[in-house]
C-alpha positions as CSV (number, residue, x, y, z in Angstrom):
1,M,-37.7,-18.5,95.0
2,G,-39.5,-21.2,93.0
3,G,-41.3,-19.9,90.4
4,N,-38.1,-17.9,89.3
5,A,-36.1,-21.3,88.9
6,N,-39.0,-22.8,86.6
7,G,-39.0,-19.7,84.4
8,T,-35.4,-19.7,83.6
9,I,-35.7,-24.1,83.3
10,L,-38.3,-23.2,80.8
11,L,-36.4,-20.2,79.1
12,F,-33.3,-22.6,79.2
13,E,-35.8,-25.6,77.0
14,F,-37.0,-23.5,74.1
15,I,-33.7,-22.1,73.4
16,I,-32.5,-25.8,73.2
17,F,-35.7,-26.4,70.7
18,I,-34.9,-23.2,69.0
19,V,-31.5,-24.0,67.9
20,I,-32.2,-27.8,67.4
21,I,-34.8,-26.5,64.6
22,V,-32.2,-24.4,63.0
23,L,-29.6,-26.8,63.0
24,V,-32.1,-29.2,61.1
25,V,-32.9,-26.2,58.8
26,L,-29.5,-25.8,58.1
27,I,-28.6,-29.3,57.6
28,G,-31.8,-29.6,55.6
29,M,-30.4,-26.4,53.0
30,F,-26.3,-28.3,53.1
31,I,-27.7,-31.8,51.7
32,Y,-30.2,-29.5,48.7
33,V,-27.3,-27.5,47.6
34,S,-25.2,-31.1,47.2
35,R,-27.7,-32.7,45.7
36,K,-27.9,-29.6,43.0
37,K,-24.1,-29.0,42.6
38,D,-23.9,-33.1,41.6
39,D,-26.6,-33.3,38.5
40,E,-24.9,-30.6,37.3
41,E,-21.7,-31.4,37.7
42,K,-23.5,-34.4,35.4
43,E,-25.1,-32.8,33.2
44,K,-21.8,-31.0,32.3
45,D,-19.9,-34.3,31.6
46,V,-22.2,-35.6,29.2
47,I,-22.6,-32.2,27.3
48,L,-18.5,-32.6,27.7
49,D,-18.8,-36.4,26.3
50,G,-20.5,-34.5,23.1
51,N,-23.4,-36.1,23.2
52,S,-27.5,-35.2,22.6
53,G,-30.5,-33.4,22.9
54,E,-31.9,-37.4,23.6
55,D,-29.0,-38.7,25.7
56,M,-29.4,-36.0,28.5
57,P,-31.8,-36.8,30.3
58,K,-35.3,-34.8,30.9
59,E,-34.9,-32.2,34.1
60,T,-31.8,-31.1,30.9
61,I,-33.4,-30.8,27.9
62,G,-35.0,-27.2,27.2
63,G,-34.4,-26.2,30.9
64,D,-31.5,-24.0,30.9
65,F,-32.0,-21.8,28.1
66,G,-28.3,-20.1,26.6
67,K,-26.6,-22.1,28.2
68,F,-23.4,-24.1,26.2
69,Q,-25.7,-27.8,24.6
70,G,-23.4,-29.4,22.7
71,V,-20.4,-29.1,20.3
72,L,-19.5,-25.8,18.3
73,S,-19.1,-26.7,14.9
74,L,-18.5,-24.7,12.0
75,E,-22.0,-23.1,10.7
76,S,-22.1,-21.9,14.0
77,I,-18.5,-19.9,14.2
78,N,-19.8,-18.9,10.9
79,D,-22.9,-17.6,12.1
80,F,-21.2,-15.6,15.1
81,M,-18.5,-14.4,12.5
82,E,-21.1,-13.2,10.1
83,F,-19.0,-13.2,6.7
84,D,-17.7,-16.5,4.7
85,E,-14.4,-15.2,3.5
86,I,-12.2,-12.6,2.1
87,V,-11.5,-13.4,-1.1
88,D,-9.6,-10.7,-4.0
89,N,-9.6,-7.4,-0.9
90,M,-13.9,-8.1,-0.3
91,I,-15.0,-9.4,2.9
92,V,-18.3,-12.3,1.4
93,R,-20.9,-12.5,3.4
94,K,-24.6,-13.8,3.9
95,N,-24.1,-17.2,1.5
96,R,-22.0,-15.2,-1.0
97,N,-24.8,-13.2,-1.9
98,Q,-23.4,-9.9,-0.4
99,F,-19.6,-8.5,-1.0
100,V,-17.9,-5.6,1.0
101,M,-15.1,-3.4,-0.1
102,V,-13.3,-1.4,2.8
103,I,-11.8,2.4,2.1
104,Q,-9.7,3.2,4.7
105,C,-9.1,7.6,4.9
106,N,-6.7,9.5,6.0
107,G,-7.7,13.3,7.9
108,V,-7.1,16.2,7.8
109,N,-5.4,18.3,10.2
110,Y,-9.1,20.3,10.6
111,D,-8.2,22.3,13.4
112,L,-4.8,24.1,12.0
113,M,-6.4,25.1,8.8
114,S,-7.7,28.9,8.1
115,Q,-11.1,29.8,8.4
116,D,-11.1,29.5,3.9
117,E,-9.7,26.5,3.8
118,K,-11.8,24.9,6.9
119,M,-15.2,26.0,4.8
120,G,-13.2,24.5,0.9
121,V,-13.0,21.0,3.0
122,E,-16.8,22.0,4.5
123,E,-18.0,22.1,0.7
124,G,-15.6,19.8,-0.8
125,F,-17.7,17.6,1.7
126,V,-21.0,18.1,1.4
127,Q,-20.1,18.5,-2.5
128,F,-18.9,14.4,-1.9
129,L,-22.3,13.2,-0.4
130,N,-24.6,15.0,-3.1
131,T,-22.6,13.1,-5.9
132,L,-23.6,9.7,-3.8
133,R,-25.2,7.7,-6.2
134,F,-25.1,4.0,-4.0
135,P,-25.7,3.1,0.0
136,I,-22.6,3.8,2.0
137,Q,-21.7,3.4,6.1
138,L,-18.9,4.7,7.8
139,Y,-16.9,2.9,10.6
140,V,-14.8,3.6,13.4
141,Q,-12.1,1.8,14.7
142,S,-10.0,3.0,17.8
143,R,-6.6,0.7,18.6
144,T,-3.2,1.0,21.0
145,L,-1.1,2.6,19.3
146,N,1.8,0.2,18.9
147,L,5.5,1.1,17.8
148,R,6.6,-2.2,18.7
149,N,7.5,-2.7,14.8
150,I,9.1,1.0,15.3
151,I,11.8,1.0,17.2
152,D,12.7,-2.5,16.3
153,E,13.3,-0.3,12.9
154,Y,15.0,2.7,15.2
155,K,17.7,0.1,16.9
156,E,18.2,-1.6,13.2
157,R,19.7,1.8,12.2
158,V,21.6,2.5,15.5
159,E,23.4,-0.9,15.3
160,T,24.3,0.7,11.3
161,V,25.6,3.4,12.8
162,T,27.9,1.9,15.1
163,D,29.3,-1.0,12.7
164,D,30.8,2.1,10.6
165,L,32.0,3.4,14.1
166,R,34.0,0.7,14.5
167,K,35.4,0.4,10.9
168,I,36.2,4.6,11.1
169,D,37.9,3.3,14.1
170,Q,39.4,0.9,12.2
171,K,40.7,3.3,9.7
172,L,42.2,5.7,12.0
173,R,44.4,3.9,13.5
174,Q,45.8,2.9,9.9
175,A,46.0,6.6,8.9
176,V,47.7,7.5,12.5
177,A,50.2,4.6,11.8
178,T,51.3,5.7,8.2
179,G,50.7,9.5,9.3
180,N,48.7,10.8,7.0
181,R,47.3,14.1,8.0
182,P,44.8,15.3,6.3
183,M,42.8,11.1,6.3
184,I,43.2,12.1,10.3
185,E,41.9,15.5,10.1
186,K,38.5,13.7,7.5
187,L,38.5,10.6,9.9
188,E,38.2,12.7,12.9
189,F,35.3,14.5,11.3
190,E,33.6,11.7,10.2
191,K,33.5,10.1,14.0
192,R,31.7,12.7,16.0
193,R,29.3,13.2,13.2
194,K,28.8,9.5,13.4
195,N,28.8,9.8,17.0
196,N,25.9,12.7,17.1
197,I,24.2,10.5,14.7
198,L,24.1,7.9,17.4
199,E,23.4,9.6,20.6
200,Y,20.6,10.9,18.7
201,G,19.1,8.1,17.5
202,Q,19.7,6.2,21.3
203,N,18.0,9.0,22.3
204,I,14.9,8.7,20.0
205,T,14.5,5.5,20.7
206,E,14.4,5.3,24.4
207,Y,11.4,7.9,24.1
208,V,9.2,6.0,21.7
209,E,10.5,3.2,24.1
210,R,9.0,5.1,26.6
211,L,5.3,6.2,25.1
212,S,5.2,2.6,23.1
213,S,5.2,1.5,27.9
214,N,1.7,3.9,28.1
215,K,-1.8,2.2,27.2
216,N,-4.0,5.3,26.8
217,I,-2.4,6.4,23.5
218,L,-5.0,5.6,21.0
219,Q,-5.6,6.0,17.5
220,Q,-8.5,6.4,15.6
221,K,-8.8,5.8,12.0
222,T,-11.8,5.8,10.0
223,Y,-13.5,3.3,7.0
224,V,-15.6,3.8,4.9
225,I,-18.0,0.6,3.9
226,L,-19.1,-0.7,0.4
227,S,-21.8,-3.3,-0.3
228,Y,-23.1,-4.9,-3.1
229,Y,-25.4,-7.5,-3.5
230,V,-25.5,-10.2,-6.4
231,A,-28.9,-9.5,-7.0
232,E,-27.6,-6.1,-7.6
233,I,-26.5,-7.9,-11.4
234,G,-29.8,-8.4,-12.5
235,G,-31.1,-11.9,-14.0
236,N,-30.0,-15.7,-13.4
237,T,-26.9,-15.9,-11.4
238,S,-26.7,-18.6,-10.9
239,N,-26.0,-19.0,-14.9
240,Y,-22.5,-17.9,-13.5
241,S,-19.4,-19.5,-12.0
242,K,-18.2,-19.0,-8.5
243,D,-15.3,-17.1,-10.1
244,E,-17.3,-14.9,-12.5
245,I,-19.1,-13.7,-10.0
246,N,-15.8,-12.2,-7.4
247,N,-14.9,-11.1,-10.4
248,I,-17.9,-9.8,-11.4
249,C,-18.5,-8.1,-7.5
250,F,-14.8,-7.0,-7.7
251,S,-15.6,-4.9,-10.5
252,E,-18.2,-3.0,-9.6
253,L,-16.4,-2.3,-5.9
254,Y,-13.4,-0.8,-7.1
255,T,-15.7,1.3,-9.7
256,R,-17.5,2.6,-6.7
257,S,-14.4,2.6,-4.9
258,Q,-12.9,4.3,-7.1
259,N,-15.1,7.2,-7.1
260,I,-15.5,7.6,-3.1
261,I,-11.3,8.5,-3.5
262,S,-11.6,11.2,-6.2
263,S,-14.9,12.2,-4.3
264,L,-12.7,12.9,-1.1
265,G,-9.9,14.4,-2.9
266,T,-12.6,17.4,-3.1
267,S,-12.3,18.1,0.8
268,Q,-8.3,16.8,1.1
269,V,-9.3,13.8,2.8
270,T,-7.3,10.3,1.1
271,G,-8.3,6.8,1.1
272,K,-6.7,3.6,0.2
273,I,-8.8,0.3,-0.6
274,L,-7.3,-2.4,2.3
275,N,-6.2,-5.8,0.6
276,S,-6.8,-8.8,2.1
277,Q,-4.3,-8.9,4.9
278,E,-5.5,-5.4,5.4
279,L,-9.1,-7.0,5.6
280,A,-8.3,-9.7,8.0
281,E,-6.0,-7.0,10.3
282,L,-9.4,-5.4,10.7
283,L,-12.2,-7.8,11.1
284,F,-9.4,-9.2,14.2
285,V,-9.3,-6.4,15.7
286,A,-13.1,-5.9,15.5
287,Y,-13.5,-9.7,17.0
288,N,-10.3,-9.2,19.8
289,R,-10.7,-5.4,21.0
290,D,-8.7,-7.3,23.9
291,D,-5.8,-9.6,22.8
292,S,-5.6,-7.7,19.6
293,E,-2.7,-6.0,21.4
294,L,-1.0,-9.1,22.9
295,Y,-1.8,-11.6,20.3
296,Q,-1.2,-9.7,16.3
297,L,-2.5,-10.4,13.3
298,N,1.5,-9.2,11.0
299,N,3.6,-11.9,14.1
300,M,1.9,-14.6,12.9
301,L,2.1,-14.5,9.5
302,D,5.1,-13.8,10.0
303,A,5.8,-16.5,11.4
304,Q,3.7,-18.4,8.6
305,Y,1.2,-19.8,10.7
306,D,-0.5,-20.3,7.3
307,R,2.2,-21.7,5.4
308,L,0.5,-25.4,5.1
309,Y,-2.4,-23.6,3.2
310,S,-0.8,-21.8,1.4
311,T,-0.3,-23.1,-2.6
312,G,0.8,-20.0,-4.4
313,K,0.2,-16.2,-5.2
314,D,-3.3,-15.2,-4.5
315,V,-5.9,-14.3,-7.5
316,L,-5.3,-11.1,-7.3
317,E,-1.9,-10.3,-6.6
318,K,-1.2,-12.7,-10.1
319,R,-3.3,-10.2,-12.4
320,Q,-2.0,-6.2,-10.3
321,E,1.0,-8.2,-11.2
322,K,1.3,-9.4,-14.4
323,L,-1.3,-5.6,-15.2
324,D,1.7,-3.9,-13.3
325,E,4.4,-5.7,-15.5
326,E,2.0,-4.7,-18.9
327,I,2.0,-1.2,-17.5
328,N,5.9,-1.1,-17.2
329,I,6.9,-2.5,-20.8
330,A,4.3,-0.1,-22.3
331,A,6.1,2.9,-21.0
332,I,8.9,2.2,-21.6
333,D,8.1,1.9,-25.5
334,L,6.7,5.6,-25.2
335,T,9.2,6.6,-23.7
336,T,11.9,5.3,-25.9
337,D,9.5,6.7,-29.2
338,S,9.2,10.0,-27.3
339,I,13.1,10.2,-27.1
340,L,14.0,9.0,-30.7
341,K,10.9,11.7,-32.0
342,A,11.8,14.6,-29.7
343,D,16.1,14.0,-31.2
344,K,14.3,13.7,-35.0
345,R,12.6,17.1,-34.2
346,R,15.7,18.1,-32.5
347,Q,17.6,17.4,-35.3
348,A,15.4,19.3,-37.6
349,E,14.7,22.1,-35.8
350,E,19.0,22.1,-35.5
351,R,19.6,21.7,-39.7
352,Q,16.8,24.5,-39.7
353,R,18.1,26.9,-37.9
354,E,22.0,25.9,-40.2
355,I,20.4,26.7,-43.2
356,E,18.5,30.2,-41.8
357,K,22.3,30.5,-40.3
358,S,23.2,30.5,-43.8
359,E,20.6,32.4,-45.9
360,K,21.0,35.2,-42.9
361,I,25.2,34.8,-44.3
362,R,24.1,35.2,-47.9
363,E,21.8,37.8,-47.4
364,R,23.9,40.3,-45.5
365,A,26.8,39.4,-47.6
366,L,25.1,40.9,-50.5
367,N,24.1,44.0,-49.0
368,L,28.2,44.5,-48.0
369,L,28.7,43.7,-51.5
370,N,26.0,46.2,-52.4
371,Q,27.5,48.9,-50.8
372,Y,31.0,48.8,-52.9
373,E,29.6,48.0,-55.6
374,N,30.6,51.5,-57.4
375,Q,34.4,50.9,-55.7
376,L,34.9,47.7,-57.5
377,D,35.6,46.5,-61.1
378,P,32.1,46.0,-62.8
379,R,33.1,42.1,-63.5
380,I,35.2,41.3,-59.9
381,F,31.4,42.2,-58.5
382,D,29.8,39.4,-61.0
383,M,32.1,37.4,-59.8
384,A,31.9,37.7,-56.6
385,T,28.0,38.0,-56.8
386,E,28.2,34.6,-58.1
387,E,31.3,32.9,-55.5
388,I,28.1,34.0,-52.7
389,E,24.9,32.5,-54.9
390,N,27.3,29.6,-55.7
391,S,28.0,29.1,-51.6
392,K,24.3,27.2,-51.1
393,T,25.1,25.1,-54.7
394,D,29.2,23.7,-52.7
395,K,26.7,23.0,-49.4
396,N,24.3,20.4,-51.3
397,D,27.3,19.1,-53.2
398,E,29.1,18.3,-49.9
399,E,26.0,16.8,-48.5
400,S,25.5,14.6,-51.7
401,K,29.1,12.8,-51.4
402,E,27.9,11.8,-47.9
403,I,25.6,9.1,-50.3
404,E,28.6,8.5,-53.3
405,E,31.6,7.4,-51.1
406,P,29.5,4.5,-49.5
407,I,28.9,3.3,-52.8
408,K,33.1,4.6,-54.0
409,E,34.0,2.3,-51.8
410,A,31.9,-0.5,-53.0
411,I,32.2,-0.7,-56.8
412,Q,36.5,-0.6,-55.6
413,E,36.3,-3.5,-52.6
414,P,35.7,-7.6,-52.5
415,Q,32.5,-8.0,-52.1
416,E,31.9,-8.8,-48.3
417,E,33.6,-5.2,-48.2
418,K,30.4,-3.6,-51.2
419,T,27.4,-5.9,-49.5
420,K,29.0,-3.4,-46.0
421,A,28.9,-0.4,-48.1
422,S,26.2,-0.2,-50.5
423,F,24.4,-1.1,-46.4
424,S,25.6,1.6,-45.4
425,A,24.7,3.7,-48.5
426,R,21.2,2.6,-48.0
427,R,21.1,3.8,-44.8
428,V,22.4,7.3,-46.0
429,I,19.4,7.7,-48.5
430,R,16.9,6.5,-45.9
431,K,18.5,9.3,-43.8
432,R,18.0,11.2,-45.6
433,K,15.4,10.8,-47.0
434,V,13.4,10.7,-43.6
435,D,15.1,14.9,-43.0
436,T,13.6,15.6,-46.0
437,E,10.2,14.4,-45.6
438,D,10.5,15.9,-41.8
């Protein structure tokens, strides 16, 4: 009995000893973790205060590689973004040593084509690859389909139809009050038509809204990236100004882009060059894939967030407007000249047909007269022949009167009227001269 009691006491003392050791270890670990947490908070406070590495504790310098060690600068942000600026529909990179232009391509329904059409597309794409004389890159970007602008446009149209219905109801009440039966029937038919359009528009709007709520609908866009390096210009580029380099790079990239678009056309793929705003949207989505659905670039531009920085139109936009204006003026001049020349040709053709008609009439009259030569008196036959031949001379005399009458009026009327008549006469003479030359 005494031996069992002593064994139990020893076991109990051993268990108590182990528990005490565990508690001491846990207390030590808690103190170590607390001190380490306090040191990290102190380091964080030093970093947020903007202190340099020399003011930091020695144990933190070089000890946490990859951790944010200070305030981000503009240079570090540019290094992360990997481009300098967007100017003249180009992305400028590597300290203005590389200029990039982007072409957005619209695909074709390849699966819906016949076998011959598919072969034509494939041969066109092979031809496009064989005609390349400079490097290109293909970039595919997937975006969640945003139908908000389309929904807003549908709602505006539905509201317009609703306003039209209100106006029709007002006119219908007036027609009923006056008892105009034809007008009532016409307005009732128009009301039924507008109601059908309104119902259709509301259904389409609801369908598109339900479709836009599905976040799994993606839109895939394909881009062709063209690069041009300043070193390709040749010579000492330091002699060129910033604007001159921009113009040279833009001209070269624009020419290459047009060649690409033309070559892709053989495979029924259309394309367009992205402008500066579209390039900004492309980069915005590339760097903000998660937030691009919530914070859209178009909404930011509509909010005029950059109004404080915009003092005028972009230089490229002004250049394009000037070019469009010159094209419009030249097109108007060419159209006017073409109309005038075409009118002169029409008048000349009509005069020629009249002359041919008169000649044929005289020829036919002489033939008829010759048929009755034996039945007519010789003198009457000769006089009739003379009358037919003189019909052309009489017509020429009538045309000459058009020139003589303004001159006669100028002799009989006062000086002002004479001046007007002389101008009229000169105009007629000039017109007759032009007609003769034609």
